[in-house]
Steps between C-alpha positions, in 0.01 A plus 500: 500500500728655236779266393654738246468877457645686202491881523557760224710270282664650190740319273631506145778384270680794336232733367237225498268529800358179646318622817401848608403546866344154533358368830396143586384306805480124543282351774509154652331236283461718188540319167616767257536490122759755384410573139599734218647502151857387430750759617273675752729393788342194665828310543678825593242550779572146628874572496448823697282348773742207542793742536679386183457848353524833680218740402582858392258630764252366756488242778441126517403376849445135595343418835735325745577127475328457164635210295498590129519236228596621151503280190827626350592311184861627523572310824821294468458127559837337572625178342507204737157575648210275410145634457412350839802675664382837368142438616620405848671842531146643523502365857851618593370702794337183642816291453693779677252474788544124513879553532432751777283241678775239470749744653257557791481122553882481516515784753237337726739227615722750686241770585426620853133459616408868433661493151339161427153646558575785253642257242190277534280803438701605190493147368120484544460827306714370212315167503166685468629706206628188323173314555281796396704541180466132403874440537456127540314459172727724289578228244128432448437875444790519254362204305150652492615834351752329269221277366268799455757684286622193312846484659461134591482428123848652460635311801573661837855358504602679177766773519342848472775614260374253238149647487342707222388859568140387551594216736724737699209742541284215630764417764519864614120525511470174698761620752314829536163332562657267758642800688141629549613863540272776635492642149567335166630712210444315172619643167329306218518159674295322231743578215685171539215287631279272293118478526489231769742683731342841439178339623680375814653844569158660448346278772800565729465879472120487539554337840805707597436671833779758478536798265645489150576737214475332161615629161336304219360552151302173522152647555309177587771421758491854645121500522498178698745600778494879566262728691673835432655661193772765494526646150822663375469754222662834416717499817192452723382210717123472555307257722186309398301252712415165340650282227634600155157496331358731770800732455443516121133597545583781745808613303311521169210687667742752659683541170173571312389749770834684477485509118140635512603768755802587283287542185245713689775722648676537163172617345454753783863622457447547124178697561667723765803566279274581205295745713816672634652529150179659359423734788823615669551790256145642532446753782144381569598134548861532625408433867306186405798383293739561794267307729505204258881526478529483882283188496733349240809589703362340818370187332668173604549342160432125473786315333467157345797269556697437184409157371797276435525363145290186455698208356429375149639161404443437130715213377652529152416185306742331261404291194300185578703208631484145366223275631734329751638727772698234686502129564685309774579130471594314818631825649619467859569842650729572794855580604691235699175312568191457281201723577258326266396173347574475123280767339328476162349847468380687194388859448339626182452847352225702673505304825522702822616271777529558877761291682380448859605304805698541821830688502819301454346244259698630203264737317777756437745218423258372234479845338880534496537148355254581220687823425831310488652700789570175686522140382259234618637194678370291210257523209460766231330833432392589147411863427266590213573727203491880486487546878554853633520444875446760773619379843418664835720359779363469853814619678800707393741485793777730373477869601448712186677837509378613155244778486164391359583688178835320464336164576244532219741673260750213527230264361363749244799707378307628197246682724539873553512624862146631453381153389668333801342749742158460333524119519581511874228759568245271328586236761391737779839646599539870578788721380676464835479120482620501139813698590574288812731199517312169480654386833319774701154423358240292683441139390187604308679784318784266402241255363353784288846572350534132407148494355589812298780304331267204443210688340728689258645179357304316230390161637266216416552304825522645850667295775410673828629390841284661773466834315251641754738480800548857635265663244234731644128439441472737202802350321379143568160576347659663193736204454201265522315697232803494267561125550136426418531713183836345396459286187819297551562206736560535874670275756434654843600414857255661743376418852174703484215298342275808501759664276591233243160330457375770258822497296591137433356224283674217692635435851791260551531383861868425561414294809394220265854452364730602783727249672455689828240413762215753485 
């Protein structure tokens, strides 16, 4: 049975086309990976099918009575609600039914015999629905999902307004999973999850009976949960059966076949044109030349899709730093309350360190304390000599209305416009992206603009807070290559062991020094 049907969808922003006559069908129980490079329109597609965005052309049809659950990170969570309150709203329809049942009970006291029979029947139906939907063990279900995503570590009684961006996303994801909709729409759900909770979500989705559409650039995660791939590229949407690895095999084979057919046809076209040019003027061969020309005119010419620029991240390296990069003595990090025990940490030149551990333990707070952006509760931080620091922040919340050119130019005023454009193009951005405002770009494209500023500054230590969030597969691989080649020091927060293991020399597990229960 088709849950969702998209017919002849076309959409664009200004003169930049996103989809051209795209069709899509989702069947019950399908586990779909929606993949494609940054800026190909994956999140736009989600916004169109959920009705947040009106397409330029085409139809979006949901089957009747389908409950859709969308992980929207822009959902407003109101002050005064605890995490548990928000999670209980997942069962609002059941609480509404309970109220309805209570009203029926009140009406029974004064009901005539015929009405009483009808009320008893209605009450029995509601009772069945409540029982079948585990209404009487709601709190146990909430605790199970909260534990799986690490919300019990934060504390279910905490106000949702006091949460970090990552913790907020966990709350929204937990609420969504508790709702058990007929279809889950998940846009990069692992971005704010740590290893342990990614593993839990992976098991959850493997056993999920209903359909879901998942956008993710985490290939091991994708491979473990999907059975279909829809690939977005050059305004098209193509379907492949199997996981991401199966898709890549078929996609590469098709690409090679098309390139071989293109080369063969181009050779034939050259030979036909050459024959026509040499023989059209001679009376004896004019008819043969005209015949070849007709063949040329009727030929359906194979066109290869224009390849988008591949990103190149080559960090500019400053003079060598002193032997000591930083040293903390009795440093307790935190805001109103401490997040760590007293820390005596030391990093030396050439070390590449991954900071790992559950979200909310203070990894970002530690980075900001080392950089001097915030003060520790107690203790000291000593920075080494001759440090040229490059810092990549995990989240920038403010909307940026600069164009990409203005954004880079403001940091590098001595660059010519040509140099700014070339620097952005090297990061895998097209001319249309480069001339757009930063605020309208996808998360991955915005990350590439920030990386552009980072790689053009001379550094000898990189402090990177989840740099792979939102980056597409190609950009992630290129960033990995450049970090391995970087001769300076690196302090990296990352939740993908498959990614950081080849880069770092040391792993610091923050769970060993946190004051929180893990």
